Residue, then its C-alpha position, 0 to 999 in steps of 0.5 A: m499499499h502506498d502513502d498516496e492511498l492513505p489520505t491524512v485527516p483534514a484540519s477543518r471543522s469536519a475533522a471533529a466528526l472524523y476523529d469521532l468516527l476514528r475514536t469509536r472505531r466506526l472508521a478503520s485507520l492505521t498509525i504510521g509513526r505519528a501520522r493517522r492514516i485511513p485506507a481507501h477501502a475503509l472509507t468505501d466500507y464506511v460509506q457502504r454501511q451508511r447507505p440503506p440496504d436497498d441502495r447497497s444492492q444497487a451500488q454493486e450493480g453499477p449505475r442505473q437509469r432513472r424512469g424517464h431519464r437517460l444516462p449520458a452516453 
């Protein structure tokens, strides 16, 4: 795994919420030296767990067309 695949925690107002996710272990991370790193797959896993169950199966199928709307070619 490369360092560019492990983004750092941003220093912003939303950082407090992110640190809470890390502290409560709802978001996986690892420590390299003094830096806290979050693997890309941990973010993907967290987002998938936040989606309603019916959206999870659709996300695995890929994008779908809404009724009456066409996806751009």
